[in-house]
All heavy atoms as a GROMACS GRO file, in nm:
protein
  614
    1MET      N    1  26.178   4.566  13.923
    1MET     CA    2  26.101   4.677  13.875
    1MET      C    3  26.138   4.800  13.953
    1MET      O    4  26.144   4.796  14.078
    1MET     CB    5  25.952   4.644  13.887
    1MET     CG    6  25.863   4.762  13.869
    1MET     SD    7  25.754   4.784  13.730
    1MET     CE    8  25.733   4.638  13.646
    2VAL      N    9  26.155   4.911  13.885
    2VAL     CA   10  26.189   5.038  13.950
    2VAL      C   11  26.065   5.129  13.944
    2VAL      O   12  26.005   5.148  13.840
    2VAL     CB   13  26.308   5.103  13.878
    2VAL    CG1   14  26.338   5.242  13.936
    2VAL    CG2   15  26.430   5.015  13.887
    3PRO      N   16  26.031   5.190  14.057
    3PRO     CA   17  25.913   5.281  14.057
    3PRO      C   18  25.937   5.400  13.966
    3PRO      O   19  26.049   5.451  13.950
    3PRO     CB   20  25.901   5.323  14.202
    3PRO     CG   21  25.994   5.240  14.282
    3PRO     CD   22  26.092   5.176  14.189
    4HIS      N   23  25.830   5.448  13.904
    4HIS     CA   24  25.836   5.562  13.812
    4HIS      C   25  25.886   5.692  13.883
    4HIS      O   26  25.938   5.779  13.821
    4HIS     CB   27  25.704   5.587  13.746
    4HIS     CG   28  25.599   5.644  13.839
    4HIS    ND1   29  25.534   5.559  13.925
    4HIS    CD2   30  25.557   5.768  13.860
    4HIS    CE1   31  25.448   5.634  13.998
    4HIS    NE2   32  25.459   5.755  13.960
    5ASN      N   33  25.864   5.702  14.015
    5ASN     CA   34  25.899   5.822  14.086
    5ASN      C   35  26.032   5.814  14.157
    5ASN      O   36  26.061   5.887  14.250
    5ASN     CB   37  25.788   5.854  14.186
    5ASN     CG   38  25.772   5.744  14.290
    5ASN    OD1   39  25.825   5.635  14.276
    5ASN    ND2   40  25.698   5.772  14.395
    6SER      N   41  26.122   5.726  14.106
    6SER     CA   42  26.254   5.707  14.167
    6SER      C   43  26.361   5.720  14.061
    6SER      O   44  26.417   5.621  14.017
    6SER     CB   45  26.260   5.573  14.238
    6SER     OG   46  26.384   5.558  14.298
    7PRO      N   47  26.391   5.842  14.017
    7PRO     CA   48  26.489   5.859  13.912
    7PRO      C   49  26.629   5.804  13.942
    7PRO      O   50  26.697   5.751  13.857
    7PRO     CB   51  26.495   6.010  13.886
    7PRO     CG   52  26.435   6.072  14.003
    7PRO     CD   53  26.344   5.968  14.067
    8ILE      N   54  26.675   5.817  14.067
    8ILE     CA   55  26.807   5.765  14.104
    8ILE      C   56  26.811   5.616  14.091
    8ILE      O   57  26.906   5.559  14.032
    8ILE     CB   58  26.844   5.810  14.247
    8ILE    CG1   59  26.855   5.963  14.257
    8ILE    CG2   60  26.972   5.739  14.290
    8ILE    CD1   61  26.965   6.020  14.169
    9GLU      N   62  26.706   5.548  14.137
    9GLU     CA   63  26.701   5.401  14.121
    9GLU      C   64  26.696   5.362  13.973
    9GLU      O   65  26.754   5.262  13.934
    9GLU     CB   66  26.581   5.344  14.198
    9GLU     CG   67  26.603   5.347  14.348
    9GLU     CD   68  26.488   5.281  14.419
    9GLU    OE1   69  26.428   5.184  14.369
    9GLU    OE2   70  26.454   5.331  14.532
   10HIS      N   71  26.627   5.441  13.896
   10HIS     CA   72  26.619   5.410  13.751
   10HIS      C   73  26.759   5.420  13.690
   10HIS      O   74  26.800   5.336  13.610
   10HIS     CB   75  26.522   5.508  13.677
   10HIS     CG   76  26.508   5.475  13.538
   10HIS    ND1   77  26.588   5.532  13.438
   10HIS    CD2   78  26.422   5.394  13.470
   10HIS    CE1   79  26.552   5.486  13.320
   10HIS    NE2   80  26.453   5.402  13.336
   11LEU      N   81  26.832   5.525  13.723
   11LEU     CA   82  26.967   5.543  13.671
   11LEU      C   83  27.059   5.430  13.718
   11LEU      O   84  27.138   5.372  13.641
   11LEU     CB   85  27.024   5.678  13.718
   11LEU     CG   86  27.156   5.721  13.658
   11LEU    CD1   87  27.148   5.728  13.504
   11LEU    CD2   88  27.201   5.853  13.718
   12LEU      N   89  27.047   5.394  13.844
   12LEU     CA   90  27.130   5.286  13.898
   12LEU      C   91  27.095   5.153  13.835
   12LEU      O   92  27.180   5.066  13.818
   12LEU     CB   93  27.114   5.276  14.051
   12LEU     CG   94  27.179   5.393  14.127
   12LEU    CD1   95  27.140   5.382  14.276
   12LEU    CD2   96  27.330   5.391  14.114
   13GLN      N   97  26.970   5.134  13.800
   13GLN     CA   98  26.927   5.008  13.736
   13GLN      C   99  27.007   4.982  13.610
   13GLN      O  100  27.037   4.871  13.576
   13GLN     CB  101  26.777   5.015  13.705
   13GLN     CG  102  26.729   4.899  13.622
   13GLN     CD  103  26.585   4.920  13.574
   13GLN    OE1  104  26.523   5.020  13.602
   13GLN    NE2  105  26.534   4.828  13.501
   14HIS      N  106  27.038   5.086  13.541
   14HIS     CA  107  27.113   5.074  13.415
   14HIS      C  108  27.267   5.077  13.436
   14HIS      O  109  27.340   5.074  13.337
   14HIS     CB  110  27.070   5.182  13.318
   14HIS     CG  111  26.923   5.168  13.280
   14HIS    ND1  112  26.878   5.071  13.199
   14HIS    CD2  113  26.815   5.240  13.321
   14HIS    CE1  114  26.748   5.083  13.182
   14HIS    NE2  115  26.710   5.183  13.256
   15ASN      N  116  27.309   5.084  13.560
   15ASN     CA  117  27.451   5.077  13.593
   15ASN      C  118  27.535   5.181  13.516
   15ASN      O  119  27.646   5.155  13.477
   15ASN     CB  120  27.509   4.942  13.565
   15ASN     CG  121  27.449   4.834  13.653
   15ASN    OD1  122  27.425   4.859  13.769
   15ASN    ND2  123  27.426   4.718  13.598
   16ILE      N  124  27.478   5.299  13.500
   16ILE     CA  125  27.552   5.402  13.424
   16ILE      C  126  27.601   5.514  13.513
   16ILE      O  127  27.685   5.596  13.470
   16ILE     CB  128  27.471   5.458  13.307
   16ILE    CG1  129  27.339   5.516  13.354
   16ILE    CG2  130  27.452   5.351  13.204
   16ILE    CD1  131  27.257   5.572  13.242
   17ILE      N  132  27.556   5.524  13.637
   17ILE     CA  133  27.601   5.634  13.722
   17ILE      C  134  27.736   5.602  13.780
   17ILE      O  135  27.815   5.694  13.803
   17ILE     CB  136  27.495   5.667  13.830
   17ILE    CG1  137  27.526   5.806  13.885
   17ILE    CG2  138  27.494   5.563  13.938
   17ILE    CD1  139  27.414   5.858  13.974
   18LEU      N  140  27.768   5.478  13.804
   18LEU     CA  141  27.894   5.445  13.870
   18LEU      C  142  28.004   5.402  13.774
   18LEU      O  143  28.118   5.384  13.810
   18LEU     CB  144  27.869   5.329  13.971
   18LEU     CG  145  27.770   5.355  14.079
   18LEU    CD1  146  27.742   5.230  14.159
   18LEU    CD2  147  27.817   5.471  14.167
   19GLY      N  148  27.972   5.387  13.645
   19GLY     CA  149  28.066   5.341  13.549
   19GLY      C  150  28.168   5.444  13.516
   19GLY      O  151  28.152   5.566  13.530
   20THR      N  152  28.282   5.396  13.471
   20THR     CA  153  28.392   5.488  13.432
   20THR      C  154  28.427   5.479  13.285
   20THR      O  155  28.504   5.557  13.237
   20THR     CB  156  28.518   5.458  13.515
   20THR    OG1  157  28.555   5.321  13.494
   20THR    CG2  158  28.494   5.483  13.664
   21GLU      N  159  28.369   5.383  13.218
   21GLU     CA  160  28.399   5.370  13.078
   21GLU      C  161  28.324   5.475  12.995
   21GLU      O  162  28.224   5.528  13.040
   21GLU     CB  163  28.356   5.229  13.031
   21GLU     CG  164  28.437   5.116  13.093
   21GLU     CD  165  28.394   4.980  13.042
   21GLU    OE1  166  28.337   4.975  12.927
   21GLU    OE2  167  28.417   4.883  13.111
   22ASP      N  168  28.374   5.499  12.875
   22ASP     CA  169  28.313   5.602  12.792
   22ASP      C  170  28.167   5.569  12.762
   22ASP      O  171  28.081   5.657  12.761
   22ASP     CB  172  28.389   5.616  12.658
   22ASP     CG  173  28.522   5.685  12.677
   22ASP    OD1  174  28.539   5.754  12.780
   22ASP    OD2  175  28.604   5.676  12.588
   23LYS      N  176  28.134   5.441  12.740
   23LYS     CA  177  27.998   5.404  12.710
   23LYS      C  178  27.907   5.432  12.828
   23LYS      O  179  27.790   5.465  12.812
   23LYS     CB  180  27.987   5.259  12.663
   23LYS     CG  181  28.020   5.156  12.771
   23LYS     CD  182  27.996   5.015  12.716
   23LYS     CE  183  28.030   4.908  12.819
   23LYS     NZ  184  27.942   4.908  12.936
   24ASP      N  185  27.962   5.417  12.950
   24ASP     CA  186  27.882   5.449  13.070
   24ASP      C  187  27.852   5.599  13.078
   24ASP      O  188  27.742   5.637  13.111
   24ASP     CB  189  27.953   5.401  13.197
   24ASP     CG  190  27.973   5.253  13.201
   24ASP    OD1  191  27.884   5.181  13.144
   24ASP    OD2  192  28.070   5.204  13.261
   25ARG      N  193  27.952   5.676  13.049
   25ARG     CA  194  27.936   5.824  13.053
   25ARG      C  195  27.839   5.866  12.942
   25ARG      O  196  27.757   5.957  12.962
   25ARG     CB  197  28.069   5.892  13.042
   25ARG     CG  198  28.147   5.884  13.167
   25ARG     CD  199  28.271   5.974  13.159
   25ARG     NE  200  28.379   5.900  13.220
   25ARG     CZ  201  28.497   5.875  13.162
   25ARG    NH1  202  28.524   5.923  13.049
   25ARG    NH2  203  28.585   5.806  13.228
   26LEU      N  204  27.847   5.806  12.828
   26LEU     CA  205  27.759   5.837  12.716
   26LEU      C  206  27.614   5.803  12.758
   26LEU      O  207  27.521   5.884  12.739
   26LEU     CB  208  27.798   5.758  12.592
   26LEU     CG  209  27.708   5.776  12.472
   26LEU    CD1  210  27.708   5.921  12.421
   26LEU    CD2  211  27.750   5.682  12.363
   27GLY      N  212  27.595   5.686  12.816
   27GLY     CA  213  27.464   5.649  12.863
   27GLY      C  214  27.405   5.744  12.964
   27GLY      O  215  27.286   5.779  12.962
   28ALA      N  216  27.490   5.785  13.059
   28ALA     CA  217  27.448   5.881  13.163
   28ALA      C  218  27.409   6.012  13.099
   28ALA      O  219  27.311   6.076  13.139
   28ALA     CB  220  27.556   5.896  13.266
   29SER      N  221  27.488   6.059  13.002
   29SER     CA  222  27.458   6.189  12.938
   29SER      C  223  27.323   6.184  12.865
   29SER      O  224  27.246   6.276  12.871
   29SER     CB  225  27.569   6.221  12.837
   29SER     OG  226  27.688   6.242  12.903
   30ILE      N  227  27.300   6.074  12.794
   30ILE     CA  228  27.174   6.060  12.722
   30ILE      C  229  27.059   6.055  12.822
   30ILE      O  230  26.956   6.123  12.804
   30ILE     CB  231  27.176   5.935  12.632
   30ILE    CG1  232  27.278   5.954  12.520
   30ILE    CG2  233  27.036   5.906  12.579
   30ILE    CD1  234  27.310   5.833  12.439
   31TRP      N  235  27.071   5.979  12.929
   31TRP     CA  236  26.964   5.961  13.029
   31TRP      C  237  26.938   6.102  13.094
   31TRP      O  238  26.818   6.144  13.102
   31TRP     CB  239  27.004   5.861  13.131
   31TRP     CG  240  26.890   5.830  13.226
   31TRP    CD1  241  26.790   5.740  13.208
   31TRP    CD2  242  26.865   5.889  13.353
   31TRP    NE1  243  26.706   5.741  13.314
   31TRP    CE2  244  26.749   5.832  13.406
   31TRP    CE3  245  26.930   5.988  13.430
   31TRP    CZ2  246  26.698   5.865  13.532
   31TRP    CZ3  247  26.880   6.023  13.552
   31TRP    CH2  248  26.761   5.964  13.601
   32ILE      N  249  27.041   6.170  13.135
   32ILE     CA  250  27.022   6.298  13.203
   32ILE      C  251  26.963   6.402  13.109
   32ILE      O  252  26.874   6.479  13.141
   32ILE     CB  253  27.156   6.348  13.262
   32ILE    CG1  254  27.192   6.256  13.381
   32ILE    CG2  255  27.147   6.494  13.311
   32ILE    CD1  256  27.335   6.273  13.429
   33GLY      N  257  27.011   6.403  12.983
   33GLY     CA  258  26.958   6.497  12.885
   33GLY      C  259  26.812   6.470  12.855
   33GLY      O  260  26.732   6.565  12.841
   34THR      N  261  26.773   6.348  12.849
   34THR     CA  262  26.635   6.311  12.825
   34THR      C  263  26.547   6.357  12.940
   34THR      O  264  26.440   6.420  12.921
   34THR     CB  265  26.624   6.160  12.801
   34THR    OG1  266  26.702   6.124  12.689
   34THR    CG2  267  26.476   6.120  12.777
   35ILE      N  268  26.584   6.321  13.060
   35ILE     CA  269  26.506   6.359  13.177
   35ILE      C  270  26.494   6.509  13.193
   35ILE      O  271  26.386   6.565  13.219
   35ILE     CB  272  26.561   6.295  13.305
   35ILE    CG1  273  26.554   6.142  13.296
   35ILE    CG2  274  26.493   6.344  13.431
   35ILE    CD1  275  26.416   6.085  13.267
   36TRP      N  276  26.607   6.578  13.170
   36TRP     CA  277  26.610   6.725  13.180
   36TRP      C  278  26.511   6.787  13.086
   36TRP      O  279  26.434   6.877  13.120
   36TRP     CB  280  26.752   6.778  13.158
   36TRP     CG  281  26.751   6.927  13.158
   36TRP    CD1  282  26.753   7.013  13.266
   36TRP    CD2  283  26.751   7.012  13.042
   36TRP    NE1  284  26.753   7.142  13.225
   36TRP    CE2  285  26.751   7.145  13.086
   36TRP    CE3  286  26.750   6.988  12.907
   36TRP    CZ2  287  26.752   7.250  13.003
   36TRP    CZ3  288  26.750   7.094  12.819
   36TRP    CH2  289  26.751   7.226  12.867
   37TYR      N  290  26.515   6.743  12.957
   37TYR     CA  291  26.428   6.806  12.858
   37TYR      C  292  26.278   6.772  12.878
   37TYR      O  293  26.193   6.857  12.862
   37TYR     CB  294  26.471   6.772  12.716
   37TYR     CG  295  26.413   6.869  12.616
   37TYR    CD1  296  26.466   6.999  12.607
   37TYR    CD2  297  26.301   6.839  12.543
   37TYR    CE1  298  26.412   7.092  12.520
   37TYR    CE2  299  26.243   6.933  12.457
   37TYR     CZ  300  26.300   7.060  12.449
   37TYR     OH  301  26.242   7.155  12.367
   38ILE      N  302  26.252   6.652  12.921
   38ILE     CA  303  26.112   6.619  12.954
   38ILE      C  304  26.062   6.706  13.068
   38ILE      O  305  25.952   6.755  13.067
   38ILE     CB  306  26.097   6.468  12.987
   38ILE    CG1  307  26.119   6.387  12.854
   38ILE    CG2  308  25.964   6.436  13.048
   38ILE    CD1  309  26.125   6.240  12.877
   39TRP      N  310  26.149   6.727  13.170
   39TRP     CA  311  26.110   6.815  13.283
   39TRP      C  312  26.088   6.956  13.234
   39TRP      O  313  25.991   7.024  13.275
   39TRP     CB  314  26.219   6.810  13.388
   39TRP     CG  315  26.176   6.880  13.515
   39TRP    CD1  316  26.208   7.008  13.550
   39TRP    CD2  317  26.091   6.831  13.619
   39TRP    NE1  318  26.152   7.038  13.673
   39TRP    CE2  319  26.078   6.933  13.715
   39TRP    CE3  320  26.027   6.710  13.638
   39TRP    CZ2  321  26.002   6.913  13.830
   39TRP    CZ3  322  25.952   6.695  13.752
   39TRP    CH2  323  25.942   6.794  13.847
   40LYS      N  324  26.172   7.006  13.142
   40LYS     CA  325  26.156   7.140  13.087
   40LYS      C  326  26.025   7.151  13.014
   40LYS      O  327  25.950   7.252  13.029
   40LYS     CB  328  26.274   7.172  12.990
   40LYS     CG  329  26.271   7.307  12.932
   40LYS     CD  330  26.396   7.322  12.842
   40LYS     CE  331  26.401   7.456  12.774
   40LYS     NZ  332  26.291   7.490  12.693
   41CYS      N  333  25.988   7.050  12.935
   41CYS     CA  334  25.862   7.056  12.862
   41CYS      C  335  25.744   7.050  12.960
   41CYS      O  336  25.644   7.114  12.935
   41CYS     CB  337  25.853   6.937  12.761
   41CYS     SG  338  25.966   6.954  12.627
   42ARG      N  339  25.758   6.973  13.062
   42ARG     CA  340  25.652   6.965  13.165
   42ARG      C  341  25.632   7.106  13.225
   42ARG      O  342  25.517   7.149  13.245
   42ARG     CB  343  25.694   6.866  13.274
   42ARG     CG  344  25.600   6.867  13.395
   42ARG     CD  345  25.685   6.838  13.522
   42ARG     NE  346  25.606   6.851  13.639
   42ARG     CZ  347  25.605   6.961  13.713
   42ARG    NH1  348  25.679   7.064  13.689
   42ARG    NH2  349  25.530   6.966  13.823
   43ASN      N  350  25.739   7.175  13.259
   43ASN     CA  351  25.722   7.309  13.316
   43ASN      C  352  25.662   7.406  13.217
   43ASN      O  353  25.579   7.490  13.255
   43ASN     CB  354  25.861   7.362  13.363
   43ASN     CG  355  25.905   7.295  13.490
   43ASN    OD1  356  25.829   7.230  13.558
   43ASN    ND2  357  26.036   7.306  13.518
   44GLU      N  358  25.699   7.399  13.091
   44GLU     CA  359  25.636   7.485  12.989
   44GLU      C  360  25.489   7.457  12.977
   44GLU      O  361  25.404   7.548  12.963
   44GLU     CB  362  25.705   7.464  12.853
   44GLU     CG  363  25.844   7.519  12.853
   44GLU     CD  364  25.918   7.487  12.718
   44GLU    OE1  365  25.862   7.418  12.634
   44GLU    OE2  366  26.035   7.530  12.705
   45LEU      N  367  25.450   7.328  12.986
   45LEU     CA  368  25.311   7.291  12.981
   45LEU      C  369  25.233   7.351  13.097
   45LEU      O  370  25.124   7.410  13.084
   45LEU     CB  371  25.297   7.137  12.979
   45LEU     CG  372  25.153   7.083  12.988
   45LEU    CD1  373  25.076   7.116  12.864
   45LEU    CD2  374  25.160   6.929  13.008
   46LEU      N  375  25.292   7.342  13.218
   46LEU     CA  376  25.222   7.387  13.339
   46LEU      C  377  25.221   7.538  13.351
   46LEU      O  378  25.119   7.597  13.388
   46LEU     CB  379  25.290   7.328  13.465
   46LEU     CG  380  25.270   7.178  13.484
   46LEU    CD1  381  25.349   7.134  13.607
   46LEU    CD2  382  25.121   7.148  13.507
   47PHE      N  383  25.333   7.602  13.320
   47PHE     CA  384  25.345   7.746  13.351
   47PHE      C  385  25.323   7.839  13.231
   47PHE      O  386  25.300   7.957  13.246
   47PHE     CB  387  25.482   7.774  13.415
   47PHE     CG  388  25.504   7.699  13.539
   47PHE    CD1  389  25.607   7.603  13.548
   47PHE    CD2  390  25.421   7.714  13.650
   47PHE    CE1  391  25.627   7.533  13.664
   47PHE    CE2  392  25.443   7.647  13.767
   47PHE     CZ  393  25.546   7.551  13.775
   48GLU      N  394  25.336   7.783  13.111
   48GLU     CA  395  25.318   7.865  12.990
   48GLU      C  396  25.202   7.814  12.902
   48GLU      O  397  25.183   7.870  12.795
   48GLU     CB  398  25.452   7.870  12.909
   48GLU     CG  399  25.565   7.929  12.991
   48GLU     CD  400  25.697   7.918  12.917
   48GLU    OE1  401  25.697   7.896  12.792
   48GLU    OE2  402  25.799   7.928  12.982
   49ASP      N  403  25.138   7.711  12.948
   49ASP     CA  404  25.022   7.656  12.879
   49ASP      C  405  25.057   7.620  12.732
   49ASP      O  406  24.977   7.649  12.643
   49ASP     CB  407  24.903   7.750  12.886
   49ASP     CG  408  24.769   7.678  12.854
   49ASP    OD1  409  24.764   7.557  12.880
   49ASP    OD2  410  24.681   7.747  12.802
   50THR      N  411  25.172   7.557  12.708
   50THR     CA  412  25.210   7.514  12.575
   50THR      C  413  25.157   7.374  12.547
   50THR      O  414  25.124   7.303  12.638
   50THR     CB  415  25.361   7.516  12.555
   50THR    OG1  416  25.420   7.426  12.645
   50THR    CG2  417  25.420   7.655  12.577
   51THR      N  418  25.153   7.340  12.426
   51THR     CA  419  25.119   7.203  12.382
   51THR      C  420  25.244   7.129  12.339
   51THR      O  421  25.305   7.171  12.238
   51THR     CB  422  25.014   7.206  12.269
   51THR    OG1  423  24.902   7.281  12.314
   51THR    CG2  424  24.971   7.066  12.234
   52PRO      N  425  25.278   7.022  12.407
   52PRO     CA  426  25.401   6.951  12.366
   52PRO      C  427  25.386   6.880  12.233
   52PRO      O  428  25.278   6.826  12.205
   52PRO     CB  429  25.424   6.851  12.481
   52PRO     CG  430  25.298   6.848  12.559
   52PRO     CD  431  25.217   6.967  12.524
   53ASP      N  432  25.493   6.884  12.156
   53ASP     CA  433  25.494   6.811  12.027
   53ASP      C  434  25.601   6.698  12.042
   53ASP      O  435  25.718   6.728  12.050
   53ASP     CB  436  25.536   6.911  11.914
   53ASP     CG  437  25.552   6.837  11.783
   53ASP    OD1  438  25.531   6.719  11.773
   53ASP    OD2  439  25.591   6.913  11.685
   54PRO      N  440  25.555   6.575  12.043
   54PRO     CA  441  25.647   6.462  12.068
   54PRO      C  442  25.764   6.455  11.969
   54PRO      O  443  25.875   6.426  12.010
   54PRO     CB  444  25.558   6.339  12.054
   54PRO     CG  445  25.418   6.385  12.082
   54PRO     CD  446  25.414   6.527  12.034
   55ASP      N  447  25.740   6.489  11.842
   55ASP     CA  448  25.848   6.489  11.745
   55ASP      C  449  25.952   6.595  11.778
   55ASP      O  450  26.073   6.572  11.770
   55ASP     CB  451  25.794   6.509  11.605
   55ASP     CG  452  25.713   6.392  11.555
   55ASP    OD1  453  25.740   6.278  11.596
   55ASP    OD2  454  25.618   6.416  11.477
   56LYS      N  455  25.904   6.716  11.815
   56LYS     CA  456  25.997   6.822  11.850
   56LYS      C  457  26.075   6.786  11.977
   56LYS      O  458  26.192   6.813  11.988
   56LYS     CB  459  25.919   6.956  11.874
   56LYS     CG  460  26.011   7.070  11.909
   56LYS     CD  461  25.937   7.195  11.935
   56LYS     CE  462  26.038   7.302  11.982
   56LYS     NZ  463  25.981   7.405  12.056
   57ILE      N  464  26.007   6.725  12.075
   57ILE     CA  465  26.074   6.686  12.198
   57ILE      C  466  26.185   6.589  12.166
   57ILE      O  467  26.298   6.599  12.217
   57ILE     CB  468  25.972   6.624  12.297
   57ILE    CG1  469  25.878   6.734  12.350
   57ILE    CG2  470  26.042   6.555  12.411
   57ILE    CD1  471  25.760   6.678  12.427
   58THR      N  472  26.155   6.488  12.084
   58THR     CA  473  26.256   6.387  12.049
   58THR      C  474  26.376   6.453  11.980
   58THR      O  475  26.494   6.421  12.010
   58THR     CB  476  26.196   6.280  11.955
   58THR    OG1  477  26.085   6.219  12.022
   58THR    CG2  478  26.297   6.178  11.917
   59GLU      N  479  26.352   6.540  11.885
   59GLU     CA  480  26.464   6.610  11.813
   59GLU      C  481  26.545   6.699  11.905
   59GLU      O  482  26.667   6.704  11.895
   59GLU     CB  483  26.403   6.689  11.694
   59GLU     CG  484  26.355   6.598  11.583
   59GLU     CD  485  26.457   6.495  11.535
   59GLU    OE1  486  26.571   6.536  11.510
   59GLU    OE2  487  26.422   6.376  11.522
   60GLU      N  488  26.477   6.768  11.997
   60GLU     CA  489  26.552   6.856  12.092
   60GLU      C  490  26.637   6.773  12.190
   60GLU      O  491  26.746   6.812  12.220
   60GLU     CB  492  26.454   6.941  12.167
   60GLU     CG  493  26.394   7.058  12.094
   60GLU     CD  494  26.501   7.162  12.061
   60GLU    OE1  495  26.590   7.188  12.143
   60GLU    OE2  496  26.496   7.217  11.951
   61ILE      N  497  26.582   6.659  12.231
   61ILE     CA  498  26.662   6.572  12.317
   61ILE      C  499  26.786   6.526  12.248
   61ILE      O  500  26.897   6.534  12.303
   61ILE     CB  501  26.577   6.450  12.368
   61ILE    CG1  502  26.474   6.496  12.471
   61ILE    CG2  503  26.667   6.343  12.430
   61ILE    CD1  504  26.370   6.394  12.507
   62LYS      N  505  26.771   6.481  12.124
   62LYS     CA  506  26.889   6.436  12.046
   62LYS      C  507  26.991   6.549  12.029
   62LYS      O  508  27.110   6.532  12.050
   62LYS     CB  509  26.842   6.388  11.907
   62LYS     CG  510  26.770   6.254  11.912
   62LYS     CD  511  26.726   6.222  11.770
   62LYS     CE  512  26.639   6.104  11.764
   62LYS     NZ  513  26.588   6.078  11.625
   63ALA      N  514  26.941   6.664  11.987
   63ALA     CA  515  27.027   6.780  11.958
   63ALA      C  516  27.101   6.827  12.082
   63ALA      O  517  27.224   6.847  12.081
   63ALA     CB  518  26.950   6.894  11.894
   64ARG      N  519  27.028   6.844  12.190
   64ARG     CA  520  27.093   6.898  12.312
   64ARG      C  521  27.190   6.793  12.370
   64ARG      O  522  27.299   6.829  12.418
   64ARG     CB  523  26.987   6.936  12.414
   64ARG     CG  524  26.913   7.059  12.375
   64ARG     CD  525  26.805   7.097  12.478
   64ARG     NE  526  26.726   7.205  12.432
   64ARG     CZ  527  26.753   7.332  12.460
   64ARG    NH1  528  26.856   7.364  12.534
   64ARG    NH2  529  26.673   7.426  12.417
   65THR      N  530  27.147   6.668  12.375
   65THR     CA  531  27.235   6.568  12.432
   65THR      C  532  27.365   6.556  12.355
   65THR      O  533  27.479   6.554  12.408
   65THR     CB  534  27.164   6.428  12.434
   65THR    OG1  535  27.045   6.445  12.514
   65THR    CG2  536  27.252   6.326  12.497
   66TRP      N  537  27.355   6.548  12.222
   66TRP     CA  538  27.480   6.541  12.140
   66TRP      C  539  27.563   6.665  12.153
   66TRP      O  540  27.684   6.662  12.146
   66TRP     CB  541  27.448   6.509  11.997
   66TRP     CG  542  27.403   6.364  11.984
   66TRP    CD1  543  27.283   6.318  11.947
   66TRP    CD2  544  27.482   6.249  12.010
   66TRP    NE1  545  27.280   6.179  11.952
   66TRP    CE2  546  27.401   6.136  11.992
   66TRP    CE3  547  27.614   6.230  12.056
   66TRP    CZ2  548  27.446   6.003  12.010
   66TRP    CZ3  549  27.660   6.100  12.075
   66TRP    CH2  550  27.578   5.987  12.050
   67SER      N  551  27.495   6.776  12.168
   67SER     CA  552  27.572   6.906  12.187
   67SER      C  553  27.649   6.900  12.315
   67SER      O  554  27.771   6.939  12.321
   67SER     CB  555  27.474   7.022  12.189
   67SER     OG  556  27.535   7.139  12.227
   68TRP      N  557  27.588   6.851  12.424
   68TRP     CA  558  27.659   6.837  12.552
   68TRP      C  559  27.775   6.742  12.546
   68TRP      O  560  27.883   6.767  12.593
   68TRP     CB  561  27.564   6.790  12.663
   68TRP     CG  562  27.457   6.885  12.700
   68TRP    CD1  563  27.441   7.014  12.670
   68TRP    CD2  564  27.342   6.853  12.783
   68TRP    NE1  565  27.330   7.067  12.724
   68TRP    CE2  566  27.267   6.969  12.794
   68TRP    CE3  567  27.299   6.737  12.845
   68TRP    CZ2  568  27.152   6.974  12.868
   68TRP    CZ3  569  27.181   6.743  12.919
   68TRP    CH2  570  27.111   6.862  12.931
   69ILE      N  571  27.753   6.628  12.478
   69ILE     CA  572  27.856   6.526  12.464
   69ILE      C  573  27.975   6.582  12.380
   69ILE      O  574  28.091   6.564  12.422
   69ILE     CB  575  27.800   6.398  12.399
   69ILE    CG1  576  27.702   6.331  12.500
   69ILE    CG2  577  27.911   6.302  12.360
   69ILE    CD1  578  27.619   6.221  12.440
   70ALA      N  579  27.944   6.651  12.272
   70ALA     CA  580  28.049   6.709  12.190
   70ALA      C  581  28.128   6.814  12.264
   70ALA      O  582  28.253   6.818  12.255
   70ALA     CB  583  27.987   6.770  12.060
   71ALA      N  584  28.061   6.899  12.343
   71ALA     CA  585  28.127   7.001  12.418
   71ALA      C  586  28.218   6.940  12.528
   71ALA      O  587  28.330   6.990  12.554
   71ALA     CB  588  28.026   7.096  12.482
   72LYS      N  589  28.174   6.832  12.588
   72LYS     CA  590  28.249   6.767  12.692
   72LYS      C  591  28.372   6.699  12.638
   72LYS      O  592  28.475   6.685  12.705
   72LYS     CB  593  28.162   6.668  12.764
   72LYS     CG  594  28.223   6.608  12.887
   72LYS     CD  595  28.125   6.518  12.960
   72LYS     CE  596  28.191   6.463  13.083
   72LYS     NZ  597  28.103   6.377  13.158
   73ASN      N  598  28.370   6.654  12.514
   73ASN     CA  599  28.479   6.578  12.452
   73ASN      C  600  28.585   6.672  12.386
   73ASN      O  601  28.676   6.622  12.325
   73ASN     CB  602  28.428   6.477  12.352
   73ASN     CG  603  28.359   6.363  12.422
   73ASN    OD1  604  28.394   6.328  12.534
   73ASN    ND2  605  28.261   6.304  12.356
   74LYS      N  606  28.565   6.799  12.392
   74LYS     CA  607  28.662   6.889  12.334
   74LYS      C  608  28.790   6.901  12.414
   74LYS      O  609  28.796   6.886  12.528
   74LYS     CB  610  28.606   7.031  12.315
   74LYS     CG  611  28.508   7.034  12.200
   74LYS     CD  612  28.466   7.177  12.178
   74LYS     CE  613  28.378   7.185  12.053
   74LYS     NZ  614  28.335   7.319  12.027
   0.00000   0.00000   0.00000
């Protein structure tokens, strides 16, 4: 079990930070994109008093992550 407050251990648990295969890099990109956007939404909630929409968060994570992956593969 990995503690919720240990993001590095969570990433290592999935063996995607040290991998060199494309699937490992893809997994790392998705994980990092997800964590980054959740953190962004958290900051908007705290500092801008917004109300998070889970559907919008999910769609933004998908769009941004795939955008990053596509840009990296050019």
